[in-house]
Structures are given as C-alpha cells and as structure tokens.
One Martini backbone bead per residue (centre of mass of N, CA, C, O) as a GRO file, in nm:
protein
  111
    1UNK     BB    1  -1.377  -2.687   3.380
    2UNK     BB    2  -1.255  -2.614   3.079
    3UNK     BB    3  -0.957  -2.539   2.921
    4UNK     BB    4  -0.862  -2.295   2.676
    5UNK     BB    5  -0.680  -2.220   2.409
    6UNK     BB    6  -0.565  -1.916   2.288
    7UNK     BB    7  -0.493  -1.803   1.999
    8UNK     BB    8  -0.262  -1.648   1.822
    9UNK     BB    9  -0.229  -1.410   1.613
   10UNK     BB   10  -0.174  -1.417   1.265
   11UNK     BB   11   0.022  -1.287   1.048
   12UNK     BB   12   0.020  -1.220   0.697
   13UNK     BB   13   0.294  -1.068   0.753
   14UNK     BB   14   0.592  -0.938   0.765
   15UNK     BB   15   0.730  -0.754   1.040
   16UNK     BB   16   0.963  -0.543   1.155
   17UNK     BB   17   0.744  -0.419   1.361
   18UNK     BB   18   0.547  -0.531   1.576
   19UNK     BB   19   0.230  -0.369   1.509
   20UNK     BB   20   0.294  -0.150   1.269
   21UNK     BB   21   0.266  -0.261   0.948
   22UNK     BB   22   0.569  -0.286   0.869
   23UNK     BB   23   0.707  -0.404   0.590
   24UNK     BB   24   0.896  -0.473   0.317
   25UNK     BB   25   0.739  -0.297   0.119
   26UNK     BB   26   0.749  -0.026   0.268
   27UNK     BB   27   1.057  -0.016   0.298
   28UNK     BB   28   1.117  -0.029  -0.008
   29UNK     BB   29   0.976   0.237  -0.084
   30UNK     BB   30   1.149   0.423   0.093
   31UNK     BB   31   1.425   0.344  -0.026
   32UNK     BB   32   1.356   0.421  -0.316
   33UNK     BB   33   1.303   0.720  -0.257
   34UNK     BB   34   1.589   0.780  -0.152
   35UNK     BB   35   1.742   0.690  -0.408
   36UNK     BB   36   1.607   0.887  -0.605
   37UNK     BB   37   1.687   1.142  -0.450
   38UNK     BB   38   1.993   1.101  -0.477
   39UNK     BB   39   1.998   1.095  -0.789
   40UNK     BB   40   1.881   1.379  -0.830
   41UNK     BB   41   2.093   1.532  -0.673
   42UNK     BB   42   2.331   1.444  -0.855
   43UNK     BB   43   2.215   1.548  -1.122
   44UNK     BB   44   2.193   1.847  -1.029
   45UNK     BB   45   2.495   1.877  -0.977
   46UNK     BB   46   2.594   1.829  -1.273
   47UNK     BB   47   2.428   2.076  -1.390
   48UNK     BB   48   2.419   2.333  -1.168
   49UNK     BB   49   2.227   2.353  -0.939
   50UNK     BB   50   2.121   2.481  -0.675
   51UNK     BB   51   2.106   2.373  -0.352
   52UNK     BB   52   1.810   2.440  -0.282
   53UNK     BB   53   1.685   2.285  -0.521
   54UNK     BB   54   1.808   2.010  -0.465
   55UNK     BB   55   1.685   1.971  -0.182
   56UNK     BB   56   1.390   2.006  -0.258
   57UNK     BB   57   1.375   1.769  -0.458
   58UNK     BB   58   1.468   1.547  -0.260
   59UNK     BB   59   1.248   1.588  -0.043
   60UNK     BB   60   0.999   1.541  -0.221
   61UNK     BB   61   1.071   1.251  -0.308
   62UNK     BB   62   1.105   1.125  -0.026
   63UNK     BB   63   0.818   1.205   0.076
   64UNK     BB   64   0.661   1.042  -0.136
   65UNK     BB   65   0.756   0.764  -0.041
   66UNK     BB   66   0.632   0.788   0.241
   67UNK     BB   67   0.338   0.860   0.148
   68UNK     BB   68   0.287   0.586   0.003
   69UNK     BB   69   0.354   0.392   0.264
   70UNK     BB   70   0.197   0.568   0.463
   71UNK     BB   71  -0.068   0.558   0.661
   72UNK     BB   72  -0.346   0.688   0.728
   73UNK     BB   73  -0.582   0.749   0.928
   74UNK     BB   74  -0.796   0.499   0.886
   75UNK     BB   75  -0.613   0.360   0.652
   76UNK     BB   76  -0.450   0.317   0.348
   77UNK     BB   77  -0.212   0.290   0.156
   78UNK     BB   78  -0.159   0.407  -0.160
   79UNK     BB   79  -0.048   0.141  -0.288
   80UNK     BB   80  -0.300  -0.032  -0.213
   81UNK     BB   81  -0.504   0.132  -0.370
   82UNK     BB   82  -0.362   0.084  -0.642
   83UNK     BB   83  -0.389  -0.222  -0.641
   84UNK     BB   84  -0.697  -0.232  -0.631
   85UNK     BB   85  -0.746  -0.074  -0.891
   86UNK     BB   86  -0.597  -0.267  -1.079
   87UNK     BB   87  -0.770  -0.516  -1.015
   88UNK     BB   88  -1.038  -0.389  -1.108
   89UNK     BB   89  -0.955  -0.324  -1.404
   90UNK     BB   90  -0.882  -0.647  -1.467
   91UNK     BB   91  -1.125  -0.766  -1.242
   92UNK     BB   92  -1.446  -0.676  -1.212
   93UNK     BB   93  -1.606  -0.946  -1.144
   94UNK     BB   94  -1.518  -0.953  -0.838
   95UNK     BB   95  -1.691  -0.667  -0.761
   96UNK     BB   96  -1.948  -0.740  -0.902
   97UNK     BB   97  -2.300  -0.696  -0.799
   98UNK     BB   98  -2.628  -0.811  -0.840
   99UNK     BB   99  -2.906  -0.729  -0.642
  100UNK     BB  100  -3.147  -0.831  -0.842
  101UNK     BB  101  -3.017  -1.105  -0.829
  102UNK     BB  102  -3.038  -1.425  -0.762
  103UNK     BB  103  -2.873  -1.698  -0.591
  104UNK     BB  104  -3.082  -1.879  -0.682
  105UNK     BB  105  -3.200  -2.119  -0.837
  106UNK     BB  106  -3.484  -2.145  -1.021
  107UNK     BB  107  -3.586  -2.427  -0.884
  108UNK     BB  108  -3.520  -2.291  -0.567
  109UNK     BB  109  -3.699  -2.056  -0.547
  110UNK     BB  110  -3.889  -1.919  -0.269
  111UNK     BB  111  -4.120  -1.737  -0.422
   0.00000   0.00000   0.00000
C-alpha cells in the first residue's frame, strides 16, 4: 500500500495568531479605533468636558472598533459584511442568477 502525504491547509491571509482568524486588517481596525478614541478624549479635554463623559466617549469609540473587527459566533466581522455589501452594490451581476433561464445554449438544450 502506498503512503500519501496529506498537504497542510494553506491560510489565505497572514494571521497574527495562527488559527485565530485575526489578521493585519482586523488589528489595524482595532488600533484605528483606539487612536480615534484617544483623539476624542484629548479633544474633549481641550473643550473642558467632565472626565466621566470623556471616558464614556472614548470607551464607546474603542468598543465600536473592536465590534467592527471581532466576528460574532458563527458569523463574519461587520467590516467584511460591509465589504460584501459594497461589492454587491457596485457589481450586482456577479451575484444575480436567473433560475428560470437555462445554462445550456439553445442548440444543445436537452429538453
């Protein structure tokens, strides 16, 4: 009996932690959310808004960055859903399929 090598699955993208699904895009979104939260916190500090409101605003913005990048159970991250929506809006012919129309040319139709 011959032995066959079973190939190792190849990831489609670079992952920061193998098997986690977190790539550079997700990490970039989280870092951007943290950066925007820090900028909002500093802007609220310059305006003179109370500390509780500043912290609440910064936490909400940072949490939204994580929420956009982190996938829900058995789902896709929100930013990937947004990418798919944008692709559908700009190229709907890729996703539309008429089930009533035959794939066969008229001269080869088996009916």
